[in-house]
PyMOL Python script that loads the backbone (N, CA, C, O; Angstrom):
from pymol import cmd

cmd.read_pdbstr("""\
ATOM      1  N   UNK A   1     140.975 119.314  84.176  1.00  0.00           N
ATOM      2  CA  UNK A   1     141.010 117.809  84.446  1.00  0.00           C
ATOM      3  C   UNK A   1     140.114 117.047  83.440  1.00  0.00           C
ATOM      4  O   UNK A   1     139.015 117.451  83.061  1.00  0.00           O
ATOM      5  N   UNK A   2     140.664 115.990  83.083  1.00  0.00           N
ATOM      6  CA  UNK A   2     139.995 115.206  82.018  1.00  0.00           C
ATOM      7  C   UNK A   2     139.220 114.009  82.612  1.00  0.00           C
ATOM      8  O   UNK A   2     139.875 113.046  83.009  1.00  0.00           O
ATOM      9  N   UNK A   3     137.993 113.999  82.695  1.00  0.00           N
ATOM     10  CA  UNK A   3     137.130 113.033  83.156  1.00  0.00           C
ATOM     11  C   UNK A   3     136.798 112.019  82.176  1.00  0.00           C
ATOM     12  O   UNK A   3     136.330 112.365  81.091  1.00  0.00           O
ATOM     13  N   UNK A   4     137.003 110.763  82.462  1.00  0.00           N
ATOM     14  CA  UNK A   4     136.599 109.664  81.476  1.00  0.00           C
ATOM     15  C   UNK A   4     135.145 109.390  81.756  1.00  0.00           C
ATOM     16  O   UNK A   4     134.729 109.539  82.905  1.00  0.00           O
ATOM     17  N   UNK A   5     134.340 108.997  80.783  1.00  0.00           N
ATOM     18  CA  UNK A   5     133.023 108.655  80.871  1.00  0.00           C
ATOM     19  C   UNK A   5     132.912 107.245  81.574  1.00  0.00           C
ATOM     20  O   UNK A   5     133.694 106.353  81.244  1.00  0.00           O
ATOM     21  N   UNK A   6     132.054 107.060  82.436  1.00  0.00           N
ATOM     22  CA  UNK A   6     131.820 105.868  83.104  1.00  0.00           C
ATOM     23  C   UNK A   6     131.124 104.884  82.175  1.00  0.00           C
ATOM     24  O   UNK A   6     130.093 105.203  81.583  1.00  0.00           O
ATOM     25  N   UNK A   7     131.690 103.686  82.049  1.00  0.00           N
ATOM     26  CA  UNK A   7     131.164 102.731  81.301  1.00  0.00           C
ATOM     27  C   UNK A   7     130.030 102.027  81.935  1.00  0.00           C
ATOM     28  O   UNK A   7     130.083 101.674  83.113  1.00  0.00           O
ATOM     29  N   UNK A   8     128.915 101.797  81.111  1.00  0.00           N
ATOM     30  CA  UNK A   8     127.716 101.075  81.602  1.00  0.00           C
ATOM     31  C   UNK A   8     127.752  99.636  81.132  1.00  0.00           C
ATOM     32  O   UNK A   8     127.760  99.444  79.916  1.00  0.00           O
ATOM     33  N   UNK A   9     127.775  98.642  81.930  1.00  0.00           N
ATOM     34  CA  UNK A   9     127.823  97.231  81.631  1.00  0.00           C
ATOM     35  C   UNK A   9     126.366  96.716  81.665  1.00  0.00           C
ATOM     36  O   UNK A   9     125.659  96.999  82.632  1.00  0.00           O
ATOM     37  N   UNK A  10     125.937  96.041  80.740  1.00  0.00           N
ATOM     38  CA  UNK A  10     124.628  95.439  80.599  1.00  0.00           C
ATOM     39  C   UNK A  10     124.660  94.071  81.378  1.00  0.00           C
ATOM     40  O   UNK A  10     125.590  93.286  81.187  1.00  0.00           O
ATOM     41  N   UNK A  11     123.710  93.809  82.196  1.00  0.00           N
ATOM     42  CA  UNK A  11     123.516  92.564  82.869  1.00  0.00           C
ATOM     43  C   UNK A  11     122.031  92.116  82.764  1.00  0.00           C
ATOM     44  O   UNK A  11     121.142  92.883  82.393  1.00  0.00           O
ATOM     45  N   UNK A  12     121.823  90.822  83.116  1.00  0.00           N
ATOM     46  CA  UNK A  12     120.498  90.316  82.916  1.00  0.00           C
ATOM     47  C   UNK A  12     120.031  89.603  84.194  1.00  0.00           C
ATOM     48  O   UNK A  12     120.804  88.961  84.906  1.00  0.00           O
ATOM     49  N   UNK A  13     118.706  89.755  84.443  1.00  0.00           N
ATOM     50  CA  UNK A  13     118.060  89.059  85.501  1.00  0.00           C
ATOM     51  C   UNK A  13     117.017  88.006  84.897  1.00  0.00           C
ATOM     52  O   UNK A  13     115.903  88.368  84.519  1.00  0.00           O
ATOM     53  N   UNK A  14     117.389  86.876  84.843  1.00  0.00           N
ATOM     54  CA  UNK A  14     116.538  85.753  84.423  1.00  0.00           C
ATOM     55  C   UNK A  14     116.085  84.831  85.509  1.00  0.00           C
ATOM     56  O   UNK A  14     116.893  84.258  86.240  1.00  0.00           O
ATOM     57  N   UNK A  15     114.758  84.688  85.613  1.00  0.00           N
ATOM     58  CA  UNK A  15     114.383  83.745  86.775  1.00  0.00           C
ATOM     59  C   UNK A  15     113.131  83.093  86.260  1.00  0.00           C
ATOM     60  O   UNK A  15     112.303  83.748  85.626  1.00  0.00           O
ATOM     61  N   UNK A  16     112.973  81.782  86.527  1.00  0.00           N
ATOM     62  CA  UNK A  16     111.801  81.018  86.185  1.00  0.00           C
ATOM     63  C   UNK A  16     110.513  81.699  86.591  1.00  0.00           C
ATOM     64  O   UNK A  16     109.571  81.686  85.798  1.00  0.00           O
ATOM     65  N   UNK A  17     110.406  82.277  87.736  1.00  0.00           N
ATOM     66  CA  UNK A  17     109.284  83.050  88.190  1.00  0.00           C
ATOM     67  C   UNK A  17     108.757  84.081  87.235  1.00  0.00           C
ATOM     68  O   UNK A  17     107.558  84.328  87.101  1.00  0.00           O
ATOM     69  N   UNK A  18     109.811  84.715  86.527  1.00  0.00           N
ATOM     70  CA  UNK A  18     109.445  85.861  85.609  1.00  0.00           C
ATOM     71  C   UNK A  18     109.096  85.355  84.263  1.00  0.00           C
ATOM     72  O   UNK A  18     108.491  86.135  83.527  1.00  0.00           O
ATOM     73  N   UNK A  19     109.401  84.093  83.796  1.00  0.00           N
ATOM     74  CA  UNK A  19     109.258  83.649  82.542  1.00  0.00           C
ATOM     75  C   UNK A  19     107.793  83.880  81.987  1.00  0.00           C
ATOM     76  O   UNK A  19     106.860  83.586  82.734  1.00  0.00           O
ATOM     77  N   UNK A  20     107.537  84.369  80.769  1.00  0.00           N
ATOM     78  CA  UNK A  20     108.559  84.475  79.605  1.00  0.00           C
ATOM     79  C   UNK A  20     109.216  85.843  79.649  1.00  0.00           C
ATOM     80  O   UNK A  20     109.745  86.268  78.623  1.00  0.00           O
ATOM     81  N   UNK A  21     109.220  86.548  80.740  1.00  0.00           N
ATOM     82  CA  UNK A  21     109.783  87.854  80.848  1.00  0.00           C
ATOM     83  C   UNK A  21     111.182  87.735  81.433  1.00  0.00           C
ATOM     84  O   UNK A  21     111.442  86.764  82.145  1.00  0.00           O
ATOM     85  N   UNK A  22     112.135  88.702  81.165  1.00  0.00           N
ATOM     86  CA  UNK A  22     113.341  88.915  81.847  1.00  0.00           C
ATOM     87  C   UNK A  22     113.720  90.299  81.860  1.00  0.00           C
ATOM     88  O   UNK A  22     113.180  91.077  81.073  1.00  0.00           O
ATOM     89  N   UNK A  23     114.650  90.713  82.728  1.00  0.00           N
ATOM     90  CA  UNK A  23     115.130  92.035  82.888  1.00  0.00           C
ATOM     91  C   UNK A  23     116.533  92.206  82.431  1.00  0.00           C
ATOM     92  O   UNK A  23     117.391  91.360  82.685  1.00  0.00           O
ATOM     93  N   UNK A  24     116.783  93.322  81.738  1.00  0.00           N
ATOM     94  CA  UNK A  24     118.171  93.667  81.443  1.00  0.00           C
ATOM     95  C   UNK A  24     118.489  95.003  82.338  1.00  0.00           C
ATOM     96  O   UNK A  24     117.662  95.910  82.430  1.00  0.00           O
ATOM     97  N   UNK A  25     119.626  95.035  82.917  1.00  0.00           N
ATOM     98  CA  UNK A  25     119.886  96.132  83.635  1.00  0.00           C
ATOM     99  C   UNK A  25     121.263  96.610  83.415  1.00  0.00           C
ATOM    100  O   UNK A  25     122.179  95.885  83.026  1.00  0.00           O
ATOM    101  N   UNK A  26     121.371  97.946  83.699  1.00  0.00           N
ATOM    102  CA  UNK A  26     122.688  98.611  83.653  1.00  0.00           C
ATOM    103  C   UNK A  26     122.725  99.650  84.735  1.00  0.00           C
ATOM    104  O   UNK A  26     121.860  99.716  85.607  1.00  0.00           O
ATOM    105  N   UNK A  27     123.779 100.478  84.650  1.00  0.00           N
ATOM    106  CA  UNK A  27     123.930 101.474  85.734  1.00  0.00           C
ATOM    107  C   UNK A  27     122.878 102.543  85.816  1.00  0.00           C
ATOM    108  O   UNK A  27     122.849 103.313  86.776  1.00  0.00           O
ATOM    109  N   UNK A  28     121.986 102.608  84.802  1.00  0.00           N
ATOM    110  CA  UNK A  28     120.964 103.559  84.683  1.00  0.00           C
ATOM    111  C   UNK A  28     119.523 103.135  84.887  1.00  0.00           C
ATOM    112  O   UNK A  28     118.633 103.963  85.086  1.00  0.00           O
ATOM    113  N   UNK A  29     119.317 101.869  84.835  1.00  0.00           N
ATOM    114  CA  UNK A  29     117.896 101.412  85.051  1.00  0.00           C
ATOM    115  C   UNK A  29     117.696  99.968  84.550  1.00  0.00           C
ATOM    116  O   UNK A  29     118.643  99.192  84.426  1.00  0.00           O
ATOM    117  N   UNK A  30     116.462  99.655  84.276  1.00  0.00           N
ATOM    118  CA  UNK A  30     115.960  98.366  83.928  1.00  0.00           C
ATOM    119  C   UNK A  30     115.210  98.359  82.629  1.00  0.00           C
ATOM    120  O   UNK A  30     114.449  99.282  82.340  1.00  0.00           O
ATOM    121  N   UNK A  31     115.418  97.301  81.821  1.00  0.00           N
ATOM    122  CA  UNK A  31     114.591  97.227  80.590  1.00  0.00           C
ATOM    123  C   UNK A  31     113.860  95.846  80.737  1.00  0.00           C
ATOM    124  O   UNK A  31     114.500  94.808  80.906  1.00  0.00           O
ATOM    125  N   UNK A  32     112.507  95.879  80.667  1.00  0.00           N
ATOM    126  CA  UNK A  32     111.723  94.654  80.629  1.00  0.00           C
ATOM    127  C   UNK A  32     111.554  94.093  79.276  1.00  0.00           C
ATOM    128  O   UNK A  32     111.221  94.821  78.340  1.00  0.00           O
ATOM    129  N   UNK A  33     111.770  92.819  79.129  1.00  0.00           N
ATOM    130  CA  UNK A  33     111.798  92.049  77.849  1.00  0.00           C
ATOM    131  C   UNK A  33     110.863  91.059  78.081  1.00  0.00           C
ATOM    132  O   UNK A  33     110.633  90.702  79.236  1.00  0.00           O
ATOM    133  N   UNK A  34     110.204  90.491  76.989  1.00  0.00           N
ATOM    134  CA  UNK A  34     109.373  89.374  76.866  1.00  0.00           C
ATOM    135  C   UNK A  34     109.894  88.498  75.743  1.00  0.00           C
ATOM    136  O   UNK A  34     110.086  88.953  74.615  1.00  0.00           O
ATOM    137  N   UNK A  35     110.130  87.167  76.087  1.00  0.00           N
ATOM    138  CA  UNK A  35     110.518  86.270  75.007  1.00  0.00           C
ATOM    139  C   UNK A  35     109.204  85.791  74.235  1.00  0.00           C
ATOM    140  O   UNK A  35     108.195  85.394  74.818  1.00  0.00           O
ATOM    141  N   UNK A  36     109.343  85.877  72.870  1.00  0.00           N
ATOM    142  CA  UNK A  36     108.212  85.485  71.979  1.00  0.00           C
ATOM    143  C   UNK A  36     108.684  84.576  70.949  1.00  0.00           C
ATOM    144  O   UNK A  36     109.757  84.746  70.370  1.00  0.00           O
ATOM    145  N   UNK A  37     107.870  83.585  70.711  1.00  0.00           N
ATOM    146  CA  UNK A  37     108.060  82.719  69.552  1.00  0.00           C
ATOM    147  C   UNK A  37     107.239  83.051  68.317  1.00  0.00           C
ATOM    148  O   UNK A  37     106.018  82.906  68.383  1.00  0.00           O
ATOM    149  N   UNK A  38     107.767  83.455  67.272  1.00  0.00           N
ATOM    150  CA  UNK A  38     107.017  83.882  66.071  1.00  0.00           C
ATOM    151  C   UNK A  38     106.199  82.661  65.584  1.00  0.00           C
ATOM    152  O   UNK A  38     106.681  81.529  65.540  1.00  0.00           O
ATOM    153  N   UNK A  39     104.959  82.958  65.229  1.00  0.00           N
ATOM    154  CA  UNK A  39     104.025  81.913  64.816  1.00  0.00           C
ATOM    155  C   UNK A  39     104.416  81.090  63.679  1.00  0.00           C
ATOM    156  O   UNK A  39     104.521  79.867  63.771  1.00  0.00           O
ATOM    157  N   UNK A  40     104.641  81.772  62.563  1.00  0.00           N
ATOM    158  CA  UNK A  40     104.863  81.129  61.340  1.00  0.00           C
ATOM    159  C   UNK A  40     106.353  80.588  61.109  1.00  0.00           C
ATOM    160  O   UNK A  40     106.546  79.549  60.476  1.00  0.00           O
ATOM    161  N   UNK A  41     107.336  81.301  61.622  1.00  0.00           N
ATOM    162  CA  UNK A  41     108.777  80.926  61.420  1.00  0.00           C
ATOM    163  C   UNK A  41     109.172  80.051  62.715  1.00  0.00           C
ATOM    164  O   UNK A  41     110.074  79.219  62.612  1.00  0.00           O
ATOM    165  N   UNK A  42     108.541  80.230  63.848  1.00  0.00           N
ATOM    166  CA  UNK A  42     108.960  79.544  64.979  1.00  0.00           C
ATOM    167  C   UNK A  42     110.268  80.103  65.706  1.00  0.00           C
ATOM    168  O   UNK A  42     110.742  79.578  66.714  1.00  0.00           O
ATOM    169  N   UNK A  43     110.781  81.204  65.090  1.00  0.00           N
ATOM    170  CA  UNK A  43     111.902  81.802  65.772  1.00  0.00           C
ATOM    171  C   UNK A  43     111.673  82.585  67.000  1.00  0.00           C
ATOM    172  O   UNK A  43     110.650  83.249  67.165  1.00  0.00           O
ATOM    173  N   UNK A  44     112.634  82.504  67.866  1.00  0.00           N
ATOM    174  CA  UNK A  44     112.515  83.188  69.209  1.00  0.00           C
ATOM    175  C   UNK A  44     112.963  84.563  69.032  1.00  0.00           C
ATOM    176  O   UNK A  44     113.928  84.790  68.302  1.00  0.00           O
ATOM    177  N   UNK A  45     112.345  85.504  69.638  1.00  0.00           N
ATOM    178  CA  UNK A  45     112.905  86.861  69.668  1.00  0.00           C
ATOM    179  C   UNK A  45     112.368  87.555  70.916  1.00  0.00           C
ATOM    180  O   UNK A  45     111.423  87.083  71.548  1.00  0.00           O
ATOM    181  N   UNK A  46     113.007  88.719  71.267  1.00  0.00           N
ATOM    182  CA  UNK A  46     112.789  89.377  72.402  1.00  0.00           C
ATOM    183  C   UNK A  46     112.009  90.664  72.112  1.00  0.00           C
ATOM    184  O   UNK A  46     112.413  91.439  71.245  1.00  0.00           O
ATOM    185  N   UNK A  47     110.944  90.895  72.793  1.00  0.00           N
ATOM    186  CA  UNK A  47     110.137  92.176  72.680  1.00  0.00           C
ATOM    187  C   UNK A  47     110.496  93.018  73.788  1.00  0.00           C
ATOM    188  O   UNK A  47     110.429  92.543  74.922  1.00  0.00           O
ATOM    189  N   UNK A  48     110.899  94.302  73.600  1.00  0.00           N
ATOM    190  CA  UNK A  48     111.016  95.223  74.689  1.00  0.00           C
ATOM    191  C   UNK A  48     109.647  95.747  75.118  1.00  0.00           C
ATOM    192  O   UNK A  48     108.860  96.170  74.271  1.00  0.00           O
ATOM    193  N   UNK A  49     109.365  95.727  76.349  1.00  0.00           N
ATOM    194  CA  UNK A  49     108.114  96.102  76.889  1.00  0.00           C
ATOM    195  C   UNK A  49     108.332  97.561  77.437  1.00  0.00           C
ATOM    196  O   UNK A  49     107.446  98.389  77.221  1.00  0.00           O
ATOM    197  N   UNK A  50     109.408  97.904  78.101  1.00  0.00           N
ATOM    198  CA  UNK A  50     109.647  99.200  78.514  1.00  0.00           C
ATOM    199  C   UNK A  50     110.902  99.421  79.331  1.00  0.00           C
ATOM    200  O   UNK A  50     111.613  98.477  79.676  1.00  0.00           O
ATOM    201  N   UNK A  51     111.161 100.670  79.632  1.00  0.00           N
ATOM    202  CA  UNK A  51     112.414 101.104  80.314  1.00  0.00           C
ATOM    203  C   UNK A  51     111.811 101.731  81.679  1.00  0.00           C
ATOM    204  O   UNK A  51     110.793 102.422  81.717  1.00  0.00           O
ATOM    205  N   UNK A  52     112.602 101.379  82.787  1.00  0.00           N
ATOM    206  CA  UNK A  52     112.222 101.668  84.120  1.00  0.00           C
ATOM    207  C   UNK A  52     113.307 102.135  84.993  1.00  0.00           C
ATOM    208  O   UNK A  52     114.426 101.638  84.861  1.00  0.00           O
ATOM    209  N   UNK A  53     113.073 103.083  85.911  1.00  0.00           N
ATOM    210  CA  UNK A  53     114.111 103.585  86.810  1.00  0.00           C
ATOM    211  C   UNK A  53     114.403 102.630  88.030  1.00  0.00           C
ATOM    212  O   UNK A  53     115.451 102.701  88.673  1.00  0.00           O
ATOM    213  N   UNK A  54     113.451 101.781  88.282  1.00  0.00           N
ATOM    214  CA  UNK A  54     113.642 100.917  89.460  1.00  0.00           C
ATOM    215  C   UNK A  54     113.046  99.586  89.188  1.00  0.00           C
ATOM    216  O   UNK A  54     112.278  99.387  88.246  1.00  0.00           O
ATOM    217  N   UNK A  55     113.448  98.613  90.102  1.00  0.00           N
ATOM    218  CA  UNK A  55     112.879  97.201  89.925  1.00  0.00           C
ATOM    219  C   UNK A  55     111.412  97.095  90.127  1.00  0.00           C
ATOM    220  O   UNK A  55     110.711  96.396  89.396  1.00  0.00           O
ATOM    221  N   UNK A  56     110.912  97.845  91.199  1.00  0.00           N
ATOM    222  CA  UNK A  56     109.512  97.732  91.405  1.00  0.00           C
ATOM    223  C   UNK A  56     108.701  98.224  90.223  1.00  0.00           C
ATOM    224  O   UNK A  56     107.671  97.628  89.908  1.00  0.00           O
ATOM    225  N   UNK A  57     109.116  99.274  89.565  1.00  0.00           N
ATOM    226  CA  UNK A  57     108.344  99.746  88.436  1.00  0.00           C
ATOM    227  C   UNK A  57     108.376  98.705  87.329  1.00  0.00           C
ATOM    228  O   UNK A  57     107.370  98.502  86.650  1.00  0.00           O
ATOM    229  N   UNK A  58     109.539  98.026  87.126  1.00  0.00           N
ATOM    230  CA  UNK A  58     109.603  97.016  86.101  1.00  0.00           C
ATOM    231  C   UNK A  58     108.679  95.789  86.381  1.00  0.00           C
ATOM    232  O   UNK A  58     107.994  95.240  85.517  1.00  0.00           O
ATOM    233  N   UNK A  59     108.746  95.422  87.711  1.00  0.00           N
ATOM    234  CA  UNK A  59     107.924  94.296  88.025  1.00  0.00           C
ATOM    235  C   UNK A  59     106.351  94.636  87.962  1.00  0.00           C
ATOM    236  O   UNK A  59     105.545  93.750  87.679  1.00  0.00           O
ATOM    237  N   UNK A  60     105.977  95.865  88.220  1.00  0.00           N
ATOM    238  CA  UNK A  60     104.563  96.222  88.024  1.00  0.00           C
ATOM    239  C   UNK A  60     104.216  96.280  86.599  1.00  0.00           C
ATOM    240  O   UNK A  60     103.079  95.959  86.252  1.00  0.00           O
ATOM    241  N   UNK A  61     105.134  96.679  85.701  1.00  0.00           N
ATOM    242  CA  UNK A  61     104.939  96.652  84.294  1.00  0.00           C
ATOM    243  C   UNK A  61     104.754  95.224  83.784  1.00  0.00           C
ATOM    244  O   UNK A  61     103.939  94.948  82.904  1.00  0.00           O
ATOM    245  N   UNK A  62     105.533  94.348  84.364  1.00  0.00           N
ATOM    246  CA  UNK A  62     105.381  92.969  83.942  1.00  0.00           C
ATOM    247  C   UNK A  62     103.948  92.504  84.248  1.00  0.00           C
ATOM    248  O   UNK A  62     103.285  91.946  83.374  1.00  0.00           O
ATOM    249  N   UNK A  63     103.475  92.724  85.458  1.00  0.00           N
ATOM    250  CA  UNK A  63     102.150  92.280  85.836  1.00  0.00           C
ATOM    251  C   UNK A  63     101.119  92.852  84.907  1.00  0.00           C
ATOM    252  O   UNK A  63     100.189  92.180  84.462  1.00  0.00           O
ATOM    253  N   UNK A  64     101.330  94.168  84.622  1.00  0.00           N
ATOM    254  CA  UNK A  64     100.273  94.910  83.720  1.00  0.00           C
ATOM    255  C   UNK A  64     100.324  94.330  82.362  1.00  0.00           C
ATOM    256  O   UNK A  64      99.289  94.043  81.760  1.00  0.00           O
ATOM    257  N   UNK A  65     101.584  94.138  81.831  1.00  0.00           N
ATOM    258  CA  UNK A  65     101.711  93.563  80.407  1.00  0.00           C
ATOM    259  C   UNK A  65     101.069  92.104  80.360  1.00  0.00           C
ATOM    260  O   UNK A  65     100.315  91.754  79.451  1.00  0.00           O
ATOM    261  N   UNK A  66     101.415  91.343  81.353  1.00  0.00           N
ATOM    262  CA  UNK A  66     100.791  89.880  81.372  1.00  0.00           C
ATOM    263  C   UNK A  66      99.341  90.024  81.407  1.00  0.00           C
ATOM    264  O   UNK A  66      98.682  89.325  80.636  1.00  0.00           O
ATOM    265  N   UNK A  67      98.751  90.838  82.199  1.00  0.00           N
ATOM    266  CA  UNK A  67      97.301  90.927  82.225  1.00  0.00           C
ATOM    267  C   UNK A  67      96.657  91.381  80.979  1.00  0.00           C
ATOM    268  O   UNK A  67      95.579  90.952  80.566  1.00  0.00           O
ATOM    269  N   UNK A  68      97.479  92.389  80.334  1.00  0.00           N
ATOM    270  CA  UNK A  68      96.823  92.966  79.171  1.00  0.00           C
ATOM    271  C   UNK A  68      96.932  92.122  77.904  1.00  0.00           C
ATOM    272  O   UNK A  68      96.402  92.461  76.846  1.00  0.00           O
ATOM    273  N   UNK A  69      97.701  90.916  78.075  1.00  0.00           N
ATOM    274  CA  UNK A  69      97.927  90.015  76.926  1.00  0.00           C
ATOM    275  C   UNK A  69      96.890  88.950  76.770  1.00  0.00           C
ATOM    276  O   UNK A  69      97.061  88.046  75.951  1.00  0.00           O
ATOM    277  N   UNK A  70      95.772  89.019  77.555  1.00  0.00           N
ATOM    278  CA  UNK A  70      94.707  88.065  77.468  1.00  0.00           C
ATOM    279  C   UNK A  70      93.422  88.862  77.362  1.00  0.00           C
ATOM    280  O   UNK A  70      93.396  90.072  77.585  1.00  0.00           O
ATOM    281  N   UNK A  71      92.292  88.110  76.995  1.00  0.00           N
ATOM    282  CA  UNK A  71      90.937  88.719  77.030  1.00  0.00           C
ATOM    283  C   UNK A  71      90.232  88.229  78.329  1.00  0.00           C
ATOM    284  O   UNK A  71      90.573  87.203  78.919  1.00  0.00           O
ATOM    285  N   UNK A  72      89.272  89.006  78.704  1.00  0.00           N
ATOM    286  CA  UNK A  72      88.490  88.741  79.941  1.00  0.00           C
ATOM    287  C   UNK A  72      87.039  88.978  79.654  1.00  0.00           C
ATOM    288  O   UNK A  72      86.671  89.733  78.754  1.00  0.00           O
ATOM    289  N   UNK A  73      86.233  88.324  80.428  1.00  0.00           N
ATOM    290  CA  UNK A  73      84.761  88.456  80.390  1.00  0.00           C
ATOM    291  C   UNK A  73      84.280  89.501  81.314  1.00  0.00           C
ATOM    292  O   UNK A  73      83.086  89.800  81.312  1.00  0.00           O
ATOM    293  N   UNK A  74      85.141  90.091  82.122  1.00  0.00           N
ATOM    294  CA  UNK A  74      84.737  91.116  83.118  1.00  0.00           C
ATOM    295  C   UNK A  74      86.032  91.882  83.635  1.00  0.00           C
ATOM    296  O   UNK A  74      87.177  91.435  83.565  1.00  0.00           O
ATOM    297  N   UNK A  75      85.686  93.018  84.124  1.00  0.00           N
ATOM    298  CA  UNK A  75      86.743  93.814  84.741  1.00  0.00           C
ATOM    299  C   UNK A  75      87.306  93.123  85.979  1.00  0.00           C
ATOM    300  O   UNK A  75      88.501  93.174  86.269  1.00  0.00           O
ATOM    301  N   UNK A  76      86.402  92.484  86.682  1.00  0.00           N
ATOM    302  CA  UNK A  76      86.961  91.704  87.891  1.00  0.00           C
ATOM    303  C   UNK A  76      87.891  90.616  87.476  1.00  0.00           C
ATOM    304  O   UNK A  76      88.816  90.331  88.236  1.00  0.00           O
ATOM    305  N   UNK A  77      87.740  89.968  86.330  1.00  0.00           N
ATOM    306  CA  UNK A  77      88.623  88.890  85.978  1.00  0.00           C
ATOM    307  C   UNK A  77      89.953  89.481  85.673  1.00  0.00           C
ATOM    308  O   UNK A  77      90.980  88.915  86.047  1.00  0.00           O
ATOM    309  N   UNK A  78      89.975  90.620  84.995  1.00  0.00           N
ATOM    310  CA  UNK A  78      91.302  91.332  84.744  1.00  0.00           C
ATOM    311  C   UNK A  78      91.937  91.632  86.001  1.00  0.00           C
ATOM    312  O   UNK A  78      93.107  91.309  86.206  1.00  0.00           O
ATOM    313  N   UNK A  79      91.142  92.309  86.966  1.00  0.00           N
ATOM    314  CA  UNK A  79      91.894  92.597  88.170  1.00  0.00           C
ATOM    315  C   UNK A  79      92.394  91.478  88.985  1.00  0.00           C
ATOM    316  O   UNK A  79      93.436  91.575  89.634  1.00  0.00           O
ATOM    317  N   UNK A  80      91.628  90.361  88.961  1.00  0.00           N
ATOM    318  CA  UNK A  80      92.043  89.153  89.614  1.00  0.00           C
ATOM    319  C   UNK A  80      93.349  88.582  89.079  1.00  0.00           C
ATOM    320  O   UNK A  80      94.232  88.131  89.807  1.00  0.00           O
ATOM    321  N   UNK A  81      93.408  88.639  87.687  1.00  0.00           N
ATOM    322  CA  UNK A  81      94.672  88.153  87.042  1.00  0.00           C
ATOM    323  C   UNK A  81      95.903  89.040  87.443  1.00  0.00           C
ATOM    324  O   UNK A  81      96.964  88.549  87.827  1.00  0.00           O
ATOM    325  N   UNK A  82      95.675  90.383  87.323  1.00  0.00           N
ATOM    326  CA  UNK A  82      96.724  91.368  87.686  1.00  0.00           C
ATOM    327  C   UNK A  82      97.227  91.161  89.237  1.00  0.00           C
ATOM    328  O   UNK A  82      98.416  91.161  89.558  1.00  0.00           O
ATOM    329  N   UNK A  83      96.252  91.003  90.046  1.00  0.00           N
ATOM    330  CA  UNK A  83      96.571  90.741  91.473  1.00  0.00           C
ATOM    331  C   UNK A  83      97.304  89.392  91.650  1.00  0.00           C
ATOM    332  O   UNK A  83      98.233  89.225  92.441  1.00  0.00           O
ATOM    333  N   UNK A  84      96.792  88.447  90.834  1.00  0.00           N
ATOM    334  CA  UNK A  84      97.531  87.139  91.062  1.00  0.00           C
ATOM    335  C   UNK A  84      99.023  87.165  90.606  1.00  0.00           C
ATOM    336  O   UNK A  84      99.883  86.520  91.206  1.00  0.00           O
ATOM    337  N   UNK A  85      99.285  87.928  89.536  1.00  0.00           N
ATOM    338  CA  UNK A  85     100.726  88.021  89.101  1.00  0.00           C
ATOM    339  C   UNK A  85     101.460  88.875  90.145  1.00  0.00           C
ATOM    340  O   UNK A  85     102.580  88.504  90.493  1.00  0.00           O
ATOM    341  N   UNK A  86     100.957  89.918  90.642  1.00  0.00           N
ATOM    342  CA  UNK A  86     101.575  90.717  91.800  1.00  0.00           C
ATOM    343  C   UNK A  86     101.844  89.915  93.003  1.00  0.00           C
ATOM    344  O   UNK A  86     102.912  90.014  93.607  1.00  0.00           O
ATOM    345  N   UNK A  87     100.829  89.063  93.390  1.00  0.00           N
ATOM    346  CA  UNK A  87     101.062  88.230  94.527  1.00  0.00           C
ATOM    347  C   UNK A  87     102.091  87.206  94.375  1.00  0.00           C
ATOM    348  O   UNK A  87     102.824  86.889  95.311  1.00  0.00           O
ATOM    349  N   UNK A  88     102.163  86.669  93.180  1.00  0.00           N
ATOM    350  CA  UNK A  88     103.265  85.675  92.773  1.00  0.00           C
ATOM    351  C   UNK A  88     104.633  86.353  92.936  1.00  0.00           C
ATOM    352  O   UNK A  88     105.576  85.787  93.489  1.00  0.00           O
ATOM    353  N   UNK A  89     104.690  87.508  92.462  1.00  0.00           N
ATOM    354  CA  UNK A  89     105.960  88.303  92.521  1.00  0.00           C
ATOM    355  C   UNK A  89     106.295  88.593  93.984  1.00  0.00           C
ATOM    356  O   UNK A  89     107.432  88.369  94.401  1.00  0.00           O
ATOM    357  N   UNK A  90     105.327  89.091  94.783  1.00  0.00           N
ATOM    358  CA  UNK A  90     105.449  89.357  96.081  1.00  0.00           C
ATOM    359  C   UNK A  90     105.957  88.178  96.929  1.00  0.00           C
ATOM    360  O   UNK A  90     106.867  88.322  97.745  1.00  0.00           O
ATOM    361  N   UNK A  91     105.331  86.999  96.707  1.00  0.00           N
ATOM    362  CA  UNK A  91     105.691  85.822  97.432  1.00  0.00           C
ATOM    363  C   UNK A  91     107.120  85.314  96.983  1.00  0.00           C
ATOM    364  O   UNK A  91     107.850  84.746  97.794  1.00  0.00           O
ATOM    365  N   UNK A  92     107.471  85.515  95.777  1.00  0.00           N
ATOM    366  CA  UNK A  92     108.764  85.077  95.352  1.00  0.00           C
ATOM    367  C   UNK A  92     109.896  86.019  95.899  1.00  0.00           C
ATOM    368  O   UNK A  92     110.962  85.560  96.310  1.00  0.00           O
ATOM    369  N   UNK A  93     109.627  87.261  95.884  1.00  0.00           N
ATOM    370  CA  UNK A  93     110.740  88.154  96.097  1.00  0.00           C
ATOM    371  C   UNK A  93     110.458  89.151  97.352  1.00  0.00           C
ATOM    372  O   UNK A  93     111.248  90.056  97.621  1.00  0.00           O
ATOM    373  N   UNK A  94     109.396  88.941  98.019  1.00  0.00           N
ATOM    374  CA  UNK A  94     109.125  89.835  99.206  1.00  0.00           C
ATOM    375  C   UNK A  94     109.279  91.306  98.879  1.00  0.00           C
ATOM    376  O   UNK A  94     109.982  92.034  99.579  1.00  0.00           O
ATOM    377  N   UNK A  95     108.601  91.755  97.786  1.00  0.00           N
ATOM    378  CA  UNK A  95     108.668  93.123  97.350  1.00  0.00           C
ATOM    379  C   UNK A  95     107.520  93.895  97.869  1.00  0.00           C
ATOM    380  O   UNK A  95     107.408  95.091  97.598  1.00  0.00           O
TER     381      UNK A  95
END
""", "prot")
cmd.dss("prot")
cmd.show_as("cartoon", "prot")
cmd.util.cbc("prot")
cmd.orient("prot")
């Protein structure tokens, strides 16, 4: 019996709550991207943050990446920022 390979179609989840991030998804998982504007040229490009098996993992990575993109004066300030992003996602999506 000749089995044809299943095609994987790429789709996107773009939501104002996630900006500047968005998710690419296919039949196998999620890819978290961040939109970035290059300083000198002003060109927009997409940075891949990571690959995830489920939506919850991708959203936690978004919160971590967002928190790690800034400097803080204390560990508590970092934790507060991380929890703020998680709470925003929880309120928007009830995850």
